[in-house]
N, CA, C and O atoms as a CHARMM CRD file, in Angstrom:
* protein
*
  316
    1    1 MET  N    -18.35700  -6.09600 -12.21200 PROA 1      0.00000
    2    1 MET  CA   -18.10900  -5.49900 -10.91000 PROA 1      0.00000
    3    1 MET  C    -17.53300  -4.09600 -11.12400 PROA 1      0.00000
    4    1 MET  O    -16.66000  -3.89700 -11.96900 PROA 1      0.00000
    5    2 ARG  N    -18.02400  -3.14100 -10.36100 PROA 2      0.00000
    6    2 ARG  CA   -17.52500  -1.77100 -10.50400 PROA 2      0.00000
    7    2 ARG  C    -16.05400  -1.70600 -10.13700 PROA 2      0.00000
    8    2 ARG  O    -15.58200  -2.44000  -9.26800 PROA 2      0.00000
    9    3 ARG  N    -15.34100  -0.82400 -10.80700 PROA 3      0.00000
   10    3 ARG  CA   -13.90800  -0.67400 -10.59800 PROA 3      0.00000
   11    3 ARG  C    -13.58200  -0.30600  -9.14900 PROA 3      0.00000
   12    3 ARG  O    -12.63900  -0.85400  -8.57900 PROA 3      0.00000
   13    4 GLY  N    -14.34300   0.61000  -8.54300 PROA 4      0.00000
   14    4 GLY  CA   -14.09300   1.03200  -7.16300 PROA 4      0.00000
   15    4 GLY  C    -14.28700  -0.10700  -6.17200 PROA 4      0.00000
   16    4 GLY  O    -13.52700  -0.24200  -5.21300 PROA 4      0.00000
   17    5 VAL  N    -15.31200  -0.92900  -6.41000 PROA 5      0.00000
   18    5 VAL  CA   -15.57200  -2.06700  -5.52800 PROA 5      0.00000
   19    5 VAL  C    -14.43500  -3.06800  -5.63500 PROA 5      0.00000
   20    5 VAL  O    -13.96300  -3.58900  -4.62400 PROA 5      0.00000
   21    6 GLU  N    -13.99700  -3.33700  -6.84800 PROA 6      0.00000
   22    6 GLU  CA   -12.89200  -4.27600  -7.06800 PROA 6      0.00000
   23    6 GLU  C    -11.61300  -3.75300  -6.41400 PROA 6      0.00000
   24    6 GLU  O    -10.88700  -4.51800  -5.77800 PROA 6      0.00000
   25    7 ARG  N    -11.33500  -2.47200  -6.56400 PROA 7      0.00000
   26    7 ARG  CA   -10.13900  -1.88100  -5.96900 PROA 7      0.00000
   27    7 ARG  C    -10.18500  -1.98100  -4.44500 PROA 7      0.00000
   28    7 ARG  O     -9.18200  -2.30300  -3.80700 PROA 7      0.00000
   29    8 GLU  N    -11.35100  -1.70500  -3.86900 PROA 8      0.00000
   30    8 GLU  CA   -11.50200  -1.78600  -2.41100 PROA 8      0.00000
   31    8 GLU  C    -11.30900  -3.22400  -1.92700 PROA 8      0.00000
   32    8 GLU  O    -10.64300  -3.45300  -0.91700 PROA 8      0.00000
   33    9 ARG  N    -11.88300  -4.18100  -2.63300 PROA 9      0.00000
   34    9 ARG  CA   -11.75100  -5.59400  -2.25000 PROA 9      0.00000
   35    9 ARG  C    -10.29700  -6.02800  -2.32100 PROA 9      0.00000
   36    9 ARG  O     -9.81400  -6.73300  -1.43500 PROA 9      0.00000
   37   10 ARG  N     -9.59200  -5.61000  -3.37400 PROA 10     0.00000
   38   10 ARG  CA    -8.18000  -5.96200  -3.52800 PROA 10     0.00000
   39   10 ARG  C     -7.34200  -5.34900  -2.41500 PROA 10     0.00000
   40   10 ARG  O     -6.45300  -6.00800  -1.87700 PROA 10     0.00000
   41   11 ALA  N     -7.61400  -4.09800  -2.06500 PROA 11     0.00000
   42   11 ALA  CA    -6.87400  -3.43800  -0.98800 PROA 11     0.00000
   43   11 ALA  C     -7.12600  -4.14200   0.33100 PROA 11     0.00000
   44   11 ALA  O     -6.19500  -4.35500   1.10800 PROA 11     0.00000
   45   12 ARG  N     -8.36700  -4.50300   0.59100 PROA 12     0.00000
   46   12 ARG  CA    -8.71600  -5.19100   1.83700 PROA 12     0.00000
   47   12 ARG  C     -8.00400  -6.54300   1.91100 PROA 12     0.00000
   48   12 ARG  O     -7.48100  -6.91100   2.96300 PROA 12     0.00000
   49   13 THR  N     -7.98000  -7.28000   0.80400 PROA 13     0.00000
   50   13 THR  CA    -7.31000  -8.57000   0.76700 PROA 13     0.00000
   51   13 THR  C     -5.81500  -8.40500   0.98700 PROA 13     0.00000
   52   13 THR  O     -5.20500  -9.17800   1.72700 PROA 13     0.00000
   53   14 THR  N     -5.22700  -7.41000   0.35300 PROA 14     0.00000
   54   14 THR  CA    -3.79000  -7.16700   0.50800 PROA 14     0.00000
   55   14 THR  C     -3.46200  -6.78500   1.94000 PROA 14     0.00000
   56   14 THR  O     -2.51900  -7.32100   2.52300 PROA 14     0.00000
   57   15 LEU  N     -4.22500  -5.87100   2.51300 PROA 15     0.00000
   58   15 LEU  CA    -3.96800  -5.45500   3.89700 PROA 15     0.00000
   59   15 LEU  C     -4.17800  -6.59700   4.87200 PROA 15     0.00000
   60   15 LEU  O     -3.42300  -6.72600   5.83500 PROA 15     0.00000
   61   16 SER  N     -5.18800  -7.43100   4.64500 PROA 16     0.00000
   62   16 SER  CA    -5.39800  -8.54000   5.57100 PROA 16     0.00000
   63   16 SER  C     -4.24300  -9.52400   5.49800 PROA 16     0.00000
   64   16 SER  O     -3.90600 -10.14800   6.50300 PROA 16     0.00000
   65   17 GLY  N     -3.62900  -9.67600   4.33000 PROA 17     0.00000
   66   17 GLY  CA    -2.44300 -10.52600   4.21500 PROA 17     0.00000
   67   17 GLY  C     -1.27900  -9.97100   5.00600 PROA 17     0.00000
   68   17 GLY  O     -0.56800 -10.71900   5.67600 PROA 17     0.00000
   69   18 PHE  N     -1.07600  -8.65500   4.93500 PROA 18     0.00000
   70   18 PHE  CA    -0.02300  -8.03000   5.72100 PROA 18     0.00000
   71   18 PHE  C     -0.30300  -8.14500   7.20800 PROA 18     0.00000
   72   18 PHE  O      0.61900  -8.31200   8.00700 PROA 18     0.00000
   73   19 CYS  N     -1.55800  -8.05600   7.57700 PROA 19     0.00000
   74   19 CYS  CA    -1.92700  -8.07500   8.99300 PROA 19     0.00000
   75   19 CYS  C     -1.85400  -9.46400   9.59800 PROA 19     0.00000
   76   19 CYS  O     -1.67900  -9.60200  10.80800 PROA 19     0.00000
   77   20 SER  N     -1.98400 -10.49400   8.77700 PROA 20     0.00000
   78   20 SER  CA    -2.00700 -11.84400   9.33700 PROA 20     0.00000
   79   20 SER  C     -0.70600 -12.17900  10.04700 PROA 20     0.00000
   80   20 SER  O     -0.71400 -12.94200  11.01300 PROA 20     0.00000
   81   21 CYS  N      0.39700 -11.63100   9.59400 PROA 21     0.00000
   82   21 CYS  CA     1.66700 -11.91500  10.26700 PROA 21     0.00000
   83   21 CYS  C      1.99800 -10.84400  11.30100 PROA 21     0.00000
   84   21 CYS  O      2.90900 -11.02600  12.11000 PROA 21     0.00000
   85   22 ARG  N      1.27300  -9.73500  11.28300 PROA 22     0.00000
   86   22 ARG  CA     1.43300  -8.63200  12.23900 PROA 22     0.00000
   87   22 ARG  C      2.86500  -8.10500  12.30200 PROA 22     0.00000
   88   22 ARG  O      3.31300  -7.64900  13.35500 PROA 22     0.00000
   89   23 VAL  N      3.57200  -8.16500  11.20100 PROA 23     0.00000
   90   23 VAL  CA     4.93600  -7.64700  11.17400 PROA 23     0.00000
   91   23 VAL  C      4.95400  -6.21300  10.68000 PROA 23     0.00000
   92   23 VAL  O      5.61100  -5.36500  11.28400 PROA 23     0.00000
   93   24 ALA  N      4.25300  -5.92300   9.60000 PROA 24     0.00000
   94   24 ALA  CA     4.31400  -4.60500   8.99000 PROA 24     0.00000
   95   24 ALA  C      3.08600  -3.75200   9.26400 PROA 24     0.00000
   96   24 ALA  O      3.19100  -2.53000   9.36300 PROA 24     0.00000
   97   25 VAL  N      1.92100  -4.38100   9.38900 PROA 25     0.00000
   98   25 VAL  CA     0.67400  -3.63800   9.54200 PROA 25     0.00000
   99   25 VAL  C     -0.13900  -4.24300  10.68000 PROA 25     0.00000
  100   25 VAL  O     -0.26900  -5.46200  10.79000 PROA 25     0.00000
  101   26 GLU  N     -0.68400  -3.36500  11.52800 PROA 26     0.00000
  102   26 GLU  CA    -1.59700  -3.80500  12.58100 PROA 26     0.00000
  103   26 GLU  C     -3.02200  -3.50000  12.14800 PROA 26     0.00000
  104   26 GLU  O     -3.27900  -2.46900  11.52600 PROA 26     0.00000
  105   27 ARG  N     -3.93900  -4.38700  12.47300 PROA 27     0.00000
  106   27 ARG  CA    -5.35300  -4.20600  12.15000 PROA 27     0.00000
  107   27 ARG  C     -6.10700  -4.04300  13.46000 PROA 27     0.00000
  108   27 ARG  O     -5.99500  -4.88300  14.35300 PROA 27     0.00000
  109   28 ASP  N     -6.86400  -2.97900  13.57500 PROA 28     0.00000
  110   28 ASP  CA    -7.62700  -2.69700  14.78100 PROA 28     0.00000
  111   28 ASP  C     -9.09500  -2.58700  14.39600 PROA 28     0.00000
  112   28 ASP  O     -9.51300  -1.58500  13.81700 PROA 28     0.00000
  113   29 ARG  N     -9.88200  -3.61900  14.71600 PROA 29     0.00000
  114   29 ARG  CA   -11.31000  -3.61000  14.37900 PROA 29     0.00000
  115   29 ARG  C    -12.06700  -2.95000  15.51500 PROA 29     0.00000
  116   29 ARG  O    -11.93300  -3.33500  16.67600 PROA 29     0.00000
  117   30 ARG  N    -12.85800  -1.95800  15.16800 PROA 30     0.00000
  118   30 ARG  CA   -13.65500  -1.21900  16.14800 PROA 30     0.00000
  119   30 ARG  C    -15.04900  -1.81700  16.22500 PROA 30     0.00000
  120   30 ARG  O    -15.61700  -2.17600  15.19400 PROA 30     0.00000
  121   31 PRO  N    -15.62000  -1.93400  17.43100 PROA 31     0.00000
  122   31 PRO  CA   -16.97200  -2.48500  17.54700 PROA 31     0.00000
  123   31 PRO  C    -18.01400  -1.51000  16.99900 PROA 31     0.00000
  124   31 PRO  O    -17.76100  -0.31400  16.85500 PROA 31     0.00000
  125   32 GLY  N    -19.16800  -2.04900  16.70600 PROA 32     0.00000
  126   32 GLY  CA   -20.27300  -1.21700  16.24900 PROA 32     0.00000
  127   32 GLY  C    -20.66300  -1.49800  14.82200 PROA 32     0.00000
  128   32 GLY  O    -20.09700  -2.34800  14.13500 PROA 32     0.00000
  129   33 TRP  N    -21.66300  -0.73600  14.40800 PROA 33     0.00000
  130   33 TRP  CA   -22.14100  -0.86200  13.03500 PROA 33     0.00000
  131   33 TRP  C    -22.15800   0.50200  12.39300 PROA 33     0.00000
  132   33 TRP  O    -22.62300   1.43800  13.04400 PROA 33     0.00000
  133   34 PRO  N    -21.71100   0.69500  11.22200 PROA 34     0.00000
  134   34 PRO  CA   -21.06400  -0.30400  10.37700 PROA 34     0.00000
  135   34 PRO  C    -19.69100  -0.67200  10.93200 PROA 34     0.00000
  136   34 PRO  O    -19.09400   0.09100  11.69200 PROA 34     0.00000
  137   35 PRO  N    -19.20300  -1.82900  10.55100 PROA 35     0.00000
  138   35 PRO  CA   -17.89300  -2.25300  11.04900 PROA 35     0.00000
  139   35 PRO  C    -16.81600  -1.25300  10.62800 PROA 35     0.00000
  140   35 PRO  O    -16.81000  -0.77500   9.49300 PROA 35     0.00000
  141   36 ARG  N    -15.92300  -0.94700  11.53800 PROA 36     0.00000
  142   36 ARG  CA   -14.82600  -0.02100  11.23700 PROA 36     0.00000
  143   36 ARG  C    -13.51600  -0.72000  11.54000 PROA 36     0.00000
  144   36 ARG  O    -13.37200  -1.39500  12.55900 PROA 36     0.00000
  145   37 VAL  N    -12.57300  -0.54800  10.64400 PROA 37     0.00000
  146   37 VAL  CA   -11.25800  -1.14300  10.81200 PROA 37     0.00000
  147   37 VAL  C    -10.21900  -0.05900  10.58500 PROA 37     0.00000
  148   37 VAL  O    -10.31700   0.72600   9.64200 PROA 37     0.00000
  149   38 ARG  N     -9.23100  -0.02600  11.45300 PROA 38     0.00000
  150   38 ARG  CA    -8.13800   0.93700  11.31600 PROA 38     0.00000
  151   38 ARG  C     -6.85600   0.14600  11.11200 PROA 38     0.00000
  152   38 ARG  O     -6.57100  -0.79500  11.85400 PROA 38     0.00000
  153   39 TYR  N     -6.08300   0.53400  10.09900 PROA 39     0.00000
  154   39 TYR  CA    -4.80900  -0.09500   9.82000 PROA 39     0.00000
  155   39 TYR  C     -3.70500   0.89300  10.15700 PROA 39     0.00000
  156   39 TYR  O     -3.83000   2.08600   9.87800 PROA 39     0.00000
  157   40 ALA  N     -2.63100   0.40700  10.75400 PROA 40     0.00000
  158   40 ALA  CA    -1.50500   1.26900  11.09600 PROA 40     0.00000
  159   40 ALA  C     -0.21100   0.49200  10.89800 PROA 40     0.00000
  160   40 ALA  O     -0.15600  -0.71800  11.12000 PROA 40     0.00000
  161   41 LEU  N      0.82400   1.20100  10.48100 PROA 41     0.00000
  162   41 LEU  CA     2.12700   0.56500  10.32900 PROA 41     0.00000
  163   41 LEU  C      2.74200   0.30300  11.69800 PROA 41     0.00000
  164   41 LEU  O      2.64800   1.13300  12.60300 PROA 41     0.00000
  165   42 THR  N      3.36000  -0.83800  11.83700 PROA 42     0.00000
  166   42 THR  CA     4.13400  -1.14300  13.03600 PROA 42     0.00000
  167   42 THR  C      5.50900  -0.49300  12.87200 PROA 42     0.00000
  168   42 THR  O      5.81800   0.00500  11.78900 PROA 42     0.00000
  169   43 PRO  N      6.33800  -0.48600  13.91200 PROA 43     0.00000
  170   43 PRO  CA     7.71000   0.01900  13.72500 PROA 43     0.00000
  171   43 PRO  C      8.45400  -0.70000  12.59300 PROA 43     0.00000
  172   43 PRO  O      9.21000  -0.07500  11.84900 PROA 43     0.00000
  173   44 SER  N      8.23900  -2.00700  12.46700 PROA 44     0.00000
  174   44 SER  CA     8.86300  -2.74200  11.35700 PROA 44     0.00000
  175   44 SER  C      8.32700  -2.26300  10.01200 PROA 44     0.00000
  176   44 SER  O      9.07200  -2.17000   9.03700 PROA 44     0.00000
  177   45 GLY  N      7.04100  -1.96300   9.96800 PROA 45     0.00000
  178   45 GLY  CA     6.44400  -1.44800   8.73400 PROA 45     0.00000
  179   45 GLY  C      7.02800  -0.10900   8.34300 PROA 45     0.00000
  180   45 GLY  O      7.26900   0.14300   7.16300 PROA 45     0.00000
  181   46 HSD  N      7.26100   0.76000   9.32500 PROA 46     0.00000
  182   46 HSD  CA     7.88200   2.05800   9.03700 PROA 46     0.00000
  183   46 HSD  C      9.29400   1.88200   8.48000 PROA 46     0.00000
  184   46 HSD  O      9.73600   2.66700   7.64100 PROA 46     0.00000
  185   47 ARG  N      9.99000   0.86400   8.94100 PROA 47     0.00000
  186   47 ARG  CA    11.35400   0.63200   8.43700 PROA 47     0.00000
  187   47 ARG  C     11.35800   0.16100   6.99100 PROA 47     0.00000
  188   47 ARG  O     12.40600   0.18700   6.34500 PROA 47     0.00000
  189   48 LEU  N     10.21900  -0.26800   6.46600 PROA 48     0.00000
  190   48 LEU  CA    10.13500  -0.66100   5.05600 PROA 48     0.00000
  191   48 LEU  C     10.06500   0.53900   4.11600 PROA 48     0.00000
  192   48 LEU  O     10.18700   0.37600   2.90200 PROA 48     0.00000
  193   49 GLY  N      9.87100   1.73500   4.65700 PROA 49     0.00000
  194   49 GLY  CA     9.74100   2.93500   3.83300 PROA 49     0.00000
  195   49 GLY  C     10.84000   3.11600   2.80500 PROA 49     0.00000
  196   49 GLY  O     10.53100   3.31300   1.63000 PROA 49     0.00000
  197   50 PRO  N     12.12300   3.05900   3.19300 PROA 50     0.00000
  198   50 PRO  CA    13.18900   3.22400   2.20000 PROA 50     0.00000
  199   50 PRO  C     13.17000   2.15100   1.10700 PROA 50     0.00000
  200   50 PRO  O     13.49300   2.43100  -0.04700 PROA 50     0.00000
  201   51 VAL  N     12.79800   0.94700   1.47000 PROA 51     0.00000
  202   51 VAL  CA    12.71800  -0.13500   0.47700 PROA 51     0.00000
  203   51 VAL  C     11.61000   0.16300  -0.53000 PROA 51     0.00000
  204   51 VAL  O     11.80100   0.01300  -1.73700 PROA 51     0.00000
  205   52 LEU  N     10.45600   0.58600  -0.02800 PROA 52     0.00000
  206   52 LEU  CA     9.33800   0.90000  -0.91500 PROA 52     0.00000
  207   52 LEU  C      9.64600   2.11600  -1.78500 PROA 52     0.00000
  208   52 LEU  O      9.25600   2.15400  -2.95200 PROA 52     0.00000
  209   53 GLN  N     10.34100   3.10900  -1.22800 PROA 53     0.00000
  210   53 GLN  CA    10.74200   4.27600  -2.02600 PROA 53     0.00000
  211   53 GLN  C     11.68300   3.84300  -3.15900 PROA 53     0.00000
  212   53 GLN  O     11.55300   4.31500  -4.28900 PROA 53     0.00000
  213   54 ALA  N     12.62100   2.95300  -2.85800 PROA 54     0.00000
  214   54 ALA  CA    13.54200   2.46500  -3.89300 PROA 54     0.00000
  215   54 ALA  C     12.78600   1.71800  -4.98800 PROA 54     0.00000
  216   54 ALA  O     13.08200   1.88300  -6.17100 PROA 54     0.00000
  217   55 LEU  N     11.81300   0.89800  -4.59700 PROA 55     0.00000
  218   55 LEU  CA    11.00900   0.18200  -5.59700 PROA 55     0.00000
  219   55 LEU  C     10.18300   1.14700  -6.43800 PROA 55     0.00000
  220   55 LEU  O     10.03800   0.95400  -7.64500 PROA 55     0.00000
  221   56 ARG  N      9.64300   2.18200  -5.80700 PROA 56     0.00000
  222   56 ARG  CA     8.86800   3.18300  -6.54000 PROA 56     0.00000
  223   56 ARG  C      9.76600   3.89100  -7.55900 PROA 56     0.00000
  224   56 ARG  O      9.36800   4.08800  -8.70800 PROA 56     0.00000
  225   57 GLY  N     10.96300   4.27000  -7.14300 PROA 57     0.00000
  226   57 GLY  CA    11.90400   4.92100  -8.05200 PROA 57     0.00000
  227   57 GLY  C     12.29000   4.01700  -9.21200 PROA 57     0.00000
  228   57 GLY  O     12.34300   4.45300 -10.36200 PROA 57     0.00000
  229   58 TRP  N     12.55900   2.75800  -8.90300 PROA 58     0.00000
  230   58 TRP  CA    12.90000   1.79400  -9.94200 PROA 58     0.00000
  231   58 TRP  C     11.74700   1.66000 -10.93900 PROA 58     0.00000
  232   58 TRP  O     11.96800   1.63100 -12.15000 PROA 58     0.00000
  233   59 GLY  N     10.51400   1.57900 -10.42200 PROA 59     0.00000
  234   59 GLY  CA     9.35400   1.45500 -11.30900 PROA 59     0.00000
  235   59 GLY  C      9.18000   2.67100 -12.19700 PROA 59     0.00000
  236   59 GLY  O      8.86100   2.53700 -13.37800 PROA 59     0.00000
  237   60 ALA  N      9.38800   3.86600 -11.63700 PROA 60     0.00000
  238   60 ALA  CA     9.25900   5.09000 -12.42100 PROA 60     0.00000
  239   60 ALA  C     10.32300   5.15100 -13.50900 PROA 60     0.00000
  240   60 ALA  O     10.02700   5.50200 -14.65100 PROA 60     0.00000
  241   61 GLU  N     11.55900   4.81200 -13.16100 PROA 61     0.00000
  242   61 GLU  CA    12.64000   4.81800 -14.16100 PROA 61     0.00000
  243   61 GLU  C     12.37300   3.80200 -15.26200 PROA 61     0.00000
  244   61 GLU  O     12.53900   4.10300 -16.44400 PROA 61     0.00000
  245   62 THR  N     11.96400   2.60800 -14.87700 PROA 62     0.00000
  246   62 THR  CA    11.70400   1.54800 -15.85200 PROA 62     0.00000
  247   62 THR  C     10.53900   1.92400 -16.75300 PROA 62     0.00000
  248   62 THR  O     10.59800   1.72000 -17.96600 PROA 62     0.00000
  249   63 SER  N      9.48300   2.47000 -16.16800 PROA 63     0.00000
  250   63 SER  CA     8.31800   2.87500 -16.94700 PROA 63     0.00000
  251   63 SER  C      8.67400   3.98400 -17.93300 PROA 63     0.00000
  252   63 SER  O      8.26100   3.94900 -19.09200 PROA 63     0.00000
  253   64 ALA  N      9.44800   4.97400 -17.46300 PROA 64     0.00000
  254   64 ALA  CA     9.84000   6.08100 -18.33400 PROA 64     0.00000
  255   64 ALA  C     10.72500   5.58800 -19.46700 PROA 64     0.00000
  256   64 ALA  O     10.57000   6.00600 -20.61400 PROA 64     0.00000
  257   65 ARG  N     11.64700   4.70400 -19.14300 PROA 65     0.00000
  258   65 ARG  CA    12.56000   4.19300 -20.16000 PROA 65     0.00000
  259   65 ARG  C     11.79800   3.35900 -21.19100 PROA 65     0.00000
  260   65 ARG  O     12.04000   3.47700 -22.39200 PROA 65     0.00000
  261   66 ASP  N     10.88000   2.51900 -20.72100 PROA 66     0.00000
  262   66 ASP  CA    10.15300   1.63400 -21.63000 PROA 66     0.00000
  263   66 ASP  C      9.12400   2.36500 -22.47800 PROA 66     0.00000
  264   66 ASP  O      8.86700   1.97400 -23.61700 PROA 66     0.00000
  265   67 SER  N      8.52500   3.43800 -21.92400 PROA 67     0.00000
  266   67 SER  CA     7.48500   4.13800 -22.67000 PROA 67     0.00000
  267   67 SER  C      7.98900   5.41000 -23.34100 PROA 67     0.00000
  268   67 SER  O      7.29900   5.99400 -24.17700 PROA 67     0.00000
  269   68 GLY  N      9.19000   5.83400 -22.97400 PROA 68     0.00000
  270   68 GLY  CA     9.71400   7.07100 -23.51900 PROA 68     0.00000
  271   68 GLY  C      9.11900   8.29100 -22.84500 PROA 68     0.00000
  272   68 GLY  O      9.39800   9.42000 -23.24800 PROA 68     0.00000
  273   69 ALA  N      8.30100   8.07900 -21.82200 PROA 69     0.00000
  274   69 ALA  CA     7.66300   9.19100 -21.10000 PROA 69     0.00000
  275   69 ALA  C      8.57100   9.65100 -19.97500 PROA 69     0.00000
  276   69 ALA  O      9.55700   8.99400 -19.64000 PROA 69     0.00000
  277   70 GLU  N      8.23100  10.76100 -19.41200 PROA 70     0.00000
  278   70 GLU  CA     8.96800  11.32000 -18.27900 PROA 70     0.00000
  279   70 GLU  C      8.25000  10.93500 -16.99700 PROA 70     0.00000
  280   70 GLU  O      7.20300  11.50700 -16.69400 PROA 70     0.00000
  281   71 GLY  N      8.77100   9.99300 -16.24100 PROA 71     0.00000
  282   71 GLY  CA     8.17400   9.59800 -14.95900 PROA 71     0.00000
  283   71 GLY  C      6.98200   8.69600 -15.15400 PROA 71     0.00000
  284   71 GLY  O      7.04000   7.72800 -15.91100 PROA 71     0.00000
  285   72 GLY  N      5.90500   9.01400 -14.47200 PROA 72     0.00000
  286   72 GLY  CA     4.71400   8.19200 -14.55000 PROA 72     0.00000
  287   72 GLY  C      4.22700   7.77000 -13.17900 PROA 72     0.00000
  288   72 GLY  O      3.06300   7.40100 -13.02300 PROA 72     0.00000
  289   73 CYS  N      5.09100   7.81900 -12.19100 PROA 73     0.00000
  290   73 CYS  CA     4.70800   7.48900 -10.82100 PROA 73     0.00000
  291   73 CYS  C      4.97000   8.69600  -9.94000 PROA 73     0.00000
  292   73 CYS  O      5.88200   9.48300 -10.19300 PROA 73     0.00000
  293   74 ALA  N      4.15700   8.82900  -8.90400 PROA 74     0.00000
  294   74 ALA  CA     4.43000   9.87700  -7.91900 PROA 74     0.00000
  295   74 ALA  C      5.70700   9.53300  -7.19000 PROA 74     0.00000
  296   74 ALA  O      5.96300   8.36800  -6.88400 PROA 74     0.00000
  297   75 THR  N      6.50700  10.54500  -6.91100 PROA 75     0.00000
  298   75 THR  CA     7.77600  10.27800  -6.24200 PROA 75     0.00000
  299   75 THR  C      7.84300  10.91400  -4.88100 PROA 75     0.00000
  300   75 THR  O      8.92700  11.04200  -4.31200 PROA 75     0.00000
  301   76 GLY  N      6.69700  11.32200  -4.33700 PROA 76     0.00000
  302   76 GLY  CA     6.67000  11.92400  -3.00500 PROA 76     0.00000
  303   76 GLY  C      6.84800  10.86500  -1.93300 PROA 76     0.00000
  304   76 GLY  O      6.88500   9.67100  -2.22800 PROA 76     0.00000
  305   77 PRO  N      6.95800  11.30800  -0.68900 PROA 77     0.00000
  306   77 PRO  CA     7.15700  10.36500   0.41200 PROA 77     0.00000
  307   77 PRO  C      5.92900   9.47800   0.61500 PROA 77     0.00000
  308   77 PRO  O      4.79600   9.89900   0.38400 PROA 77     0.00000
  309   78 LEU  N      6.17700   8.24900   1.05000 PROA 78     0.00000
  310   78 LEU  CA     5.08500   7.34900   1.38400 PROA 78     0.00000
  311   78 LEU  C      4.49300   7.76500   2.70800 PROA 78     0.00000
  312   78 LEU  O      5.21000   8.22600   3.59600 PROA 78     0.00000
  313   79 ARG  N      3.21200   7.61000   2.84500 PROA 79     0.00000
  314   79 ARG  CA     2.55000   7.95100   4.11000 PROA 79     0.00000
  315   79 ARG  C      1.89900   6.73600   4.69900 PROA 79     0.00000
  316   79 ARG  O      1.28900   6.81800   5.76500 PROA 79     0.00000
């Protein structure tokens, strides 16, 4: 399986899991062909931003410490 196809399938599966509880992500399926789906963060999802930033920072520090490299993850704001 091509890497891009696998990545897209994994992202779709992950987003559908978040959407099933409708707490962090809303899924809006648009009619027509080809099928179009729009995902958007709910207010609760936006409040997860600081938590995700902290996890990203922790991952970058851990990766740098374990590999001896400087960083390794983007540290910009989540969108």
